[in-house]
PDB file of N, CA, C and O in Angstrom, chain B, residues numbered from 101:
ATOM      1  N   MET B 101     107.265  96.588 108.987  1.00  0.00           N
ATOM      2  CA  MET B 101     106.847  97.954 108.808  1.00  0.00           C
ATOM      3  C   MET B 101     108.020  98.858 109.126  1.00  0.00           C
ATOM      4  O   MET B 101     108.684  98.708 110.151  1.00  0.00           O
ATOM      5  N   PHE B 102     108.258  99.790 108.236  1.00  0.00           N
ATOM      6  CA  PHE B 102     109.313 100.772 108.460  1.00  0.00           C
ATOM      7  C   PHE B 102     108.668 102.090 108.859  1.00  0.00           C
ATOM      8  O   PHE B 102     107.756 102.574 108.190  1.00  0.00           O
ATOM      9  N   TYR B 103     109.147 102.660 109.946  1.00  0.00           N
ATOM     10  CA  TYR B 103     108.649 103.954 110.410  1.00  0.00           C
ATOM     11  C   TYR B 103     109.658 104.547 111.371  1.00  0.00           C
ATOM     12  O   TYR B 103     110.505 103.842 111.918  1.00  0.00           O
ATOM     13  N   LYS B 104     109.557 105.843 111.568  1.00  0.00           N
ATOM     14  CA  LYS B 104     110.438 106.537 112.512  1.00  0.00           C
ATOM     15  C   LYS B 104     110.065 106.099 113.925  1.00  0.00           C
ATOM     16  O   LYS B 104     108.888 106.112 114.285  1.00  0.00           O
ATOM     17  N   ARG B 105     111.031 105.721 114.710  1.00  0.00           N
ATOM     18  CA  ARG B 105     110.794 105.152 116.041  1.00  0.00           C
ATOM     19  C   ARG B 105     110.584 106.217 117.111  1.00  0.00           C
ATOM     20  O   ARG B 105     111.368 106.322 118.054  1.00  0.00           O
ATOM     21  N   THR B 106     109.530 107.000 116.962  1.00  0.00           N
ATOM     22  CA  THR B 106     109.159 107.959 117.995  1.00  0.00           C
ATOM     23  C   THR B 106     107.916 107.428 118.698  1.00  0.00           C
ATOM     24  O   THR B 106     107.196 106.597 118.145  1.00  0.00           O
ATOM     25  N   GLU B 107     107.667 107.892 119.886  1.00  0.00           N
ATOM     26  CA  GLU B 107     106.485 107.436 120.632  1.00  0.00           C
ATOM     27  C   GLU B 107     105.196 107.769 119.890  1.00  0.00           C
ATOM     28  O   GLU B 107     104.271 106.958 119.850  1.00  0.00           O
ATOM     29  N   GLU B 108     105.135 108.954 119.309  1.00  0.00           N
ATOM     30  CA  GLU B 108     103.929 109.363 118.572  1.00  0.00           C
ATOM     31  C   GLU B 108     103.653 108.420 117.401  1.00  0.00           C
ATOM     32  O   GLU B 108     102.521 107.975 117.210  1.00  0.00           O
ATOM     33  N   ILE B 109     104.673 108.122 116.631  1.00  0.00           N
ATOM     34  CA  ILE B 109     104.496 107.247 115.473  1.00  0.00           C
ATOM     35  C   ILE B 109     104.181 105.822 115.920  1.00  0.00           C
ATOM     36  O   ILE B 109     103.350 105.154 115.305  1.00  0.00           O
ATOM     37  N   LYS B 110     104.832 105.348 116.979  1.00  0.00           N
ATOM     38  CA  LYS B 110     104.557 104.003 117.486  1.00  0.00           C
ATOM     39  C   LYS B 110     103.086 103.853 117.860  1.00  0.00           C
ATOM     40  O   LYS B 110     102.482 102.811 117.602  1.00  0.00           O
ATOM     41  N   LYS B 111     102.505 104.892 118.467  1.00  0.00           N
ATOM     42  CA  LYS B 111     101.088 104.857 118.844  1.00  0.00           C
ATOM     43  C   LYS B 111     100.199 104.784 117.605  1.00  0.00           C
ATOM     44  O   LYS B 111      99.154 104.133 117.633  1.00  0.00           O
ATOM     45  N   ARG B 112     100.598 105.434 116.534  1.00  0.00           N
ATOM     46  CA  ARG B 112      99.810 105.419 115.299  1.00  0.00           C
ATOM     47  C   ARG B 112      99.969 104.107 114.536  1.00  0.00           C
ATOM     48  O   ARG B 112      99.051 103.679 113.836  1.00  0.00           O
ATOM     49  N   VAL B 113     101.123 103.475 114.668  1.00  0.00           N
ATOM     50  CA  VAL B 113     101.396 102.240 113.946  1.00  0.00           C
ATOM     51  C   VAL B 113     100.729 101.036 114.614  1.00  0.00           C
ATOM     52  O   VAL B 113     100.351 100.085 113.929  1.00  0.00           O
ATOM     53  N   GLN B 114     100.581 101.062 115.920  1.00  0.00           N
ATOM     54  CA  GLN B 114     100.024  99.927 116.642  1.00  0.00           C
ATOM     55  C   GLN B 114      98.676  99.464 116.087  1.00  0.00           C
ATOM     56  O   GLN B 114      98.508  98.262 115.884  1.00  0.00           O
ATOM     57  N   PRO B 115      97.712 100.343 115.831  1.00  0.00           N
ATOM     58  CA  PRO B 115      96.449  99.872 115.244  1.00  0.00           C
ATOM     59  C   PRO B 115      96.631  99.246 113.860  1.00  0.00           C
ATOM     60  O   PRO B 115      95.880  98.346 113.485  1.00  0.00           O
ATOM     61  N   LEU B 116      97.616  99.714 113.107  1.00  0.00           N
ATOM     62  CA  LEU B 116      97.889  99.132 111.788  1.00  0.00           C
ATOM     63  C   LEU B 116      98.434  97.720 111.921  1.00  0.00           C
ATOM     64  O   LEU B 116      98.082  96.834 111.142  1.00  0.00           O
ATOM     65  N   LYS B 117      99.296  97.513 112.914  1.00  0.00           N
ATOM     66  CA  LYS B 117      99.814  96.176 113.170  1.00  0.00           C
ATOM     67  C   LYS B 117      98.688  95.225 113.558  1.00  0.00           C
ATOM     68  O   LYS B 117      98.621  94.095 113.075  1.00  0.00           O
ATOM     69  N   GLU B 118      97.815  95.692 114.427  1.00  0.00           N
ATOM     70  CA  GLU B 118      96.694  94.866 114.859  1.00  0.00           C
ATOM     71  C   GLU B 118      95.771  94.536 113.693  1.00  0.00           C
ATOM     72  O   GLU B 118      95.301  93.405 113.575  1.00  0.00           O
ATOM     73  N   LEU B 119      95.511  95.505 112.841  1.00  0.00           N
ATOM     74  CA  LEU B 119      94.664  95.292 111.674  1.00  0.00           C
ATOM     75  C   LEU B 119      95.298  94.274 110.725  1.00  0.00           C
ATOM     76  O   LEU B 119      94.608  93.409 110.185  1.00  0.00           O
ATOM     77  N   ALA B 120      96.596  94.378 110.528  1.00  0.00           N
ATOM     78  CA  ALA B 120      97.294  93.429 109.660  1.00  0.00           C
ATOM     79  C   ALA B 120      97.159  92.006 110.204  1.00  0.00           C
ATOM     80  O   ALA B 120      96.862  91.081 109.449  1.00  0.00           O
ATOM     81  N   GLU B 121      97.373  91.830 111.495  1.00  0.00           N
ATOM     82  CA  GLU B 121      97.279  90.509 112.099  1.00  0.00           C
ATOM     83  C   GLU B 121      95.855  89.970 112.053  1.00  0.00           C
ATOM     84  O   GLU B 121      95.656  88.773 111.841  1.00  0.00           O
ATOM     85  N   GLN B 122      94.863  90.832 112.246  1.00  0.00           N
ATOM     86  CA  GLN B 122      93.461  90.419 112.180  1.00  0.00           C
ATOM     87  C   GLN B 122      93.083  89.930 110.785  1.00  0.00           C
ATOM     88  O   GLN B 122      92.153  89.140 110.627  1.00  0.00           O
ATOM     89  N   ASN B 123      93.807  90.403 109.782  1.00  0.00           N
ATOM     90  CA  ASN B 123      93.516  90.028 108.404  1.00  0.00           C
ATOM     91  C   ASN B 123      94.473  88.974 107.865  1.00  0.00           C
ATOM     92  O   ASN B 123      94.612  88.814 106.652  1.00  0.00           O
ATOM     93  N   GLY B 124      95.124  88.266 108.760  1.00  0.00           N
ATOM     94  CA  GLY B 124      95.916  87.114 108.378  1.00  0.00           C
ATOM     95  C   GLY B 124      97.360  87.376 107.993  1.00  0.00           C
ATOM     96  O   GLY B 124      98.039  86.464 107.520  1.00  0.00           O
ATOM     97  N   PHE B 125      97.849  88.597 108.182  1.00  0.00           N
ATOM     98  CA  PHE B 125      99.252  88.883 107.903  1.00  0.00           C
ATOM     99  C   PHE B 125     100.087  88.502 109.113  1.00  0.00           C
ATOM    100  O   PHE B 125      99.687  88.727 110.255  1.00  0.00           O
ATOM    101  N   GLN B 126     101.247  87.925 108.850  1.00  0.00           N
ATOM    102  CA  GLN B 126     102.182  87.592 109.922  1.00  0.00           C
ATOM    103  C   GLN B 126     103.301  88.615 109.881  1.00  0.00           C
ATOM    104  O   GLN B 126     104.018  88.715 108.885  1.00  0.00           O
ATOM    105  N   LEU B 127     103.454  89.370 110.950  1.00  0.00           N
ATOM    106  CA  LEU B 127     104.506  90.371 111.022  1.00  0.00           C
ATOM    107  C   LEU B 127     105.807  89.691 111.411  1.00  0.00           C
ATOM    108  O   LEU B 127     105.853  88.923 112.372  1.00  0.00           O
ATOM    109  N   VAL B 128     106.862  89.976 110.662  1.00  0.00           N
ATOM    110  CA  VAL B 128     108.168  89.386 110.935  1.00  0.00           C
ATOM    111  C   VAL B 128     109.174  90.491 111.217  1.00  0.00           C
ATOM    112  O   VAL B 128     108.996  91.630 110.785  1.00  0.00           O
ATOM    113  N   PHE B 129     110.204  90.159 111.925  1.00  0.00           N
ATOM    114  CA  PHE B 129     111.227  91.140 112.285  1.00  0.00           C
ATOM    115  C   PHE B 129     112.537  90.900 111.549  1.00  0.00           C
ATOM    116  O   PHE B 129     113.443  91.732 111.596  1.00  0.00           O
ATOM    117  N   ASN B 130     112.637  89.772 110.874  1.00  0.00           N
ATOM    118  CA  ASN B 130     113.817  89.442 110.092  1.00  0.00           C
ATOM    119  C   ASN B 130     113.548  89.847 108.635  1.00  0.00           C
ATOM    120  O   ASN B 130     112.607  89.346 108.018  1.00  0.00           O
ATOM    121  N   ILE B 131     114.349  90.727 108.099  1.00  0.00           N
ATOM    122  CA  ILE B 131     114.138  91.240 106.740  1.00  0.00           C
ATOM    123  C   ILE B 131     114.137  90.118 105.710  1.00  0.00           C
ATOM    124  O   ILE B 131     113.456  90.222 104.691  1.00  0.00           O
ATOM    125  N   ASP B 132     114.883  89.055 105.956  1.00  0.00           N
ATOM    126  CA  ASP B 132     114.956  87.947 105.000  1.00  0.00           C
ATOM    127  C   ASP B 132     113.646  87.171 104.885  1.00  0.00           C
ATOM    128  O   ASP B 132     113.462  86.418 103.929  1.00  0.00           O
ATOM    129  N   GLU B 133     112.735  87.340 105.840  1.00  0.00           N
ATOM    130  CA  GLU B 133     111.465  86.622 105.842  1.00  0.00           C
ATOM    131  C   GLU B 133     110.319  87.440 105.238  1.00  0.00           C
ATOM    132  O   GLU B 133     109.170  86.999 105.273  1.00  0.00           O
ATOM    133  N   LYS B 134     110.602  88.591 104.699  1.00  0.00           N
ATOM    134  CA  LYS B 134     109.553  89.517 104.235  1.00  0.00           C
ATOM    135  C   LYS B 134     108.935  89.088 102.906  1.00  0.00           C
ATOM    136  O   LYS B 134     109.583  88.441 102.084  1.00  0.00           O
ATOM    137  N   ASN B 135     107.689  89.455 102.715  1.00  0.00           N
ATOM    138  CA  ASN B 135     106.995  89.357 101.437  1.00  0.00           C
ATOM    139  C   ASN B 135     106.440  90.718 101.040  1.00  0.00           C
ATOM    140  O   ASN B 135     106.360  91.052  99.858  1.00  0.00           O
ATOM    141  N   ILE B 136     106.064  91.488 102.038  1.00  0.00           N
ATOM    142  CA  ILE B 136     105.475  92.811 101.835  1.00  0.00           C
ATOM    143  C   ILE B 136     106.139  93.771 102.815  1.00  0.00           C
ATOM    144  O   ILE B 136     106.424  93.408 103.956  1.00  0.00           O
ATOM    145  N   ILE B 137     106.381  94.988 102.365  1.00  0.00           N
ATOM    146  CA  ILE B 137     106.931  96.017 103.245  1.00  0.00           C
ATOM    147  C   ILE B 137     105.961  97.192 103.256  1.00  0.00           C
ATOM    148  O   ILE B 137     105.552  97.684 102.204  1.00  0.00           O
ATOM    149  N   ALA B 138     105.600  97.636 104.458  1.00  0.00           N
ATOM    150  CA  ALA B 138     104.769  98.825 104.607  1.00  0.00           C
ATOM    151  C   ALA B 138     105.652  99.953 105.129  1.00  0.00           C
ATOM    152  O   ALA B 138     106.287  99.829 106.176  1.00  0.00           O
ATOM    153  N   SER B 139     105.681 101.039 104.391  1.00  0.00           N
ATOM    154  CA  SER B 139     106.463 102.208 104.775  1.00  0.00           C
ATOM    155  C   SER B 139     105.493 103.256 105.295  1.00  0.00           C
ATOM    156  O   SER B 139     104.609 103.708 104.567  1.00  0.00           O
ATOM    157  N   ILE B 140     105.658 103.641 106.553  1.00  0.00           N
ATOM    158  CA  ILE B 140     104.740 104.583 107.180  1.00  0.00           C
ATOM    159  C   ILE B 140     105.516 105.853 107.489  1.00  0.00           C
ATOM    160  O   ILE B 140     106.325 105.894 108.417  1.00  0.00           O
ATOM    161  N   GLY B 141     105.264 106.870 106.713  1.00  0.00           N
ATOM    162  CA  GLY B 141     105.985 108.123 106.863  1.00  0.00           C
ATOM    163  C   GLY B 141     106.122 108.803 105.514  1.00  0.00           C
ATOM    164  O   GLY B 141     105.292 108.615 104.624  1.00  0.00           O
ATOM    165  N   GLY B 142     107.149 109.573 105.373  1.00  0.00           N
ATOM    166  CA  GLY B 142     107.361 110.328 104.150  1.00  0.00           C
ATOM    167  C   GLY B 142     108.284 109.623 103.172  1.00  0.00           C
ATOM    168  O   GLY B 142     108.569 108.432 103.304  1.00  0.00           O
ATOM    169  N   ASP B 143     108.742 110.378 102.193  1.00  0.00           N
ATOM    170  CA  ASP B 143     109.615 109.834 101.158  1.00  0.00           C
ATOM    171  C   ASP B 143     110.877 109.227 101.729  1.00  0.00           C
ATOM    172  O   ASP B 143     111.327 108.183 101.256  1.00  0.00           O
ATOM    173  N   ASN B 144     111.454 109.853 102.728  1.00  0.00           N
ATOM    174  CA  ASN B 144     112.692 109.342 103.312  1.00  0.00           C
ATOM    175  C   ASN B 144     112.474 107.963 103.938  1.00  0.00           C
ATOM    176  O   ASN B 144     113.341 107.094 103.838  1.00  0.00           O
ATOM    177  N   THR B 145     111.342 107.762 104.571  1.00  0.00           N
ATOM    178  CA  THR B 145     111.047 106.467 105.172  1.00  0.00           C
ATOM    179  C   THR B 145     110.939 105.404 104.091  1.00  0.00           C
ATOM    180  O   THR B 145     111.445 104.294 104.254  1.00  0.00           O
ATOM    181  N   PHE B 146     110.284 105.739 102.993  1.00  0.00           N
ATOM    182  CA  PHE B 146     110.163 104.806 101.881  1.00  0.00           C
ATOM    183  C   PHE B 146     111.533 104.460 101.294  1.00  0.00           C
ATOM    184  O   PHE B 146     111.834 103.291 101.054  1.00  0.00           O
ATOM    185  N   LEU B 147     112.348 105.471 101.066  1.00  0.00           N
ATOM    186  CA  LEU B 147     113.672 105.238 100.502  1.00  0.00           C
ATOM    187  C   LEU B 147     114.539 104.402 101.433  1.00  0.00           C
ATOM    188  O   LEU B 147     115.280 103.529 100.981  1.00  0.00           O
ATOM    189  N   GLN B 148     114.449 104.661 102.709  1.00  0.00           N
ATOM    190  CA  GLN B 148     115.212 103.896 103.698  1.00  0.00           C
ATOM    191  C   GLN B 148     114.747 102.428 103.698  1.00  0.00           C
ATOM    192  O   GLN B 148     115.569 101.515 103.779  1.00  0.00           O
ATOM    193  N   ALA B 149     113.446 102.210 103.608  1.00  0.00           N
ATOM    194  CA  ALA B 149     112.918 100.842 103.594  1.00  0.00           C
ATOM    195  C   ALA B 149     113.413 100.073 102.375  1.00  0.00           C
ATOM    196  O   ALA B 149     113.825  98.919 102.497  1.00  0.00           O
ATOM    197  N   THR B 150     113.379 100.695 101.214  1.00  0.00           N
ATOM    198  CA  THR B 150     113.830  99.988 100.020  1.00  0.00           C
ATOM    199  C   THR B 150     115.337  99.745 100.059  1.00  0.00           C
ATOM    200  O   THR B 150     115.804  98.693  99.624  1.00  0.00           O
ATOM    201  N   ARG B 151     116.085 100.688 100.566  1.00  0.00           N
ATOM    202  CA  ARG B 151     117.535 100.542 100.630  1.00  0.00           C
ATOM    203  C   ARG B 151     117.925  99.426 101.611  1.00  0.00           C
ATOM    204  O   ARG B 151     118.780  98.597 101.298  1.00  0.00           O
ATOM    205  N   LYS B 152     117.310  99.405 102.773  1.00  0.00           N
ATOM    206  CA  LYS B 152     117.683  98.422 103.794  1.00  0.00           C
ATOM    207  C   LYS B 152     117.233  97.010 103.460  1.00  0.00           C
ATOM    208  O   LYS B 152     117.846  96.042 103.911  1.00  0.00           O
ATOM    209  N   THR B 153     116.169  96.879 102.673  1.00  0.00           N
ATOM    210  CA  THR B 153     115.641  95.544 102.380  1.00  0.00           C
ATOM    211  C   THR B 153     116.028  95.041 101.007  1.00  0.00           C
ATOM    212  O   THR B 153     115.895  93.848 100.734  1.00  0.00           O
ATOM    213  N   GLY B 154     116.502  95.910 100.137  1.00  0.00           N
ATOM    214  CA  GLY B 154     116.821  95.490  98.783  1.00  0.00           C
ATOM    215  C   GLY B 154     115.608  95.230  97.935  1.00  0.00           C
ATOM    216  O   GLY B 154     115.708  94.593  96.886  1.00  0.00           O
ATOM    217  N   PHE B 155     114.462  95.711  98.369  1.00  0.00           N
ATOM    218  CA  PHE B 155     113.223  95.504  97.602  1.00  0.00           C
ATOM    219  C   PHE B 155     113.189  96.401  96.408  1.00  0.00           C
ATOM    220  O   PHE B 155     112.226  96.371  95.641  1.00  0.00           O
TER     221      PHE B 155
END
C-alpha cells in the first residue's frame, strides 16, 4: 500500500490492512513480490506508486 506516512493517514490505513488480511491478501514489503498495489491518497500518491513499482 502506498500512502503518505503521516500519523493521521497511518491510523486510517490500519483498518484497510486488517481487512485485506482477513480476506486472504498477504501484505508484502518488497516491491518485487507485489501482485496488487493499493494507492491511498490523491493523484500524486497514485503517480508515485506507479513510478516506484513500474506497474
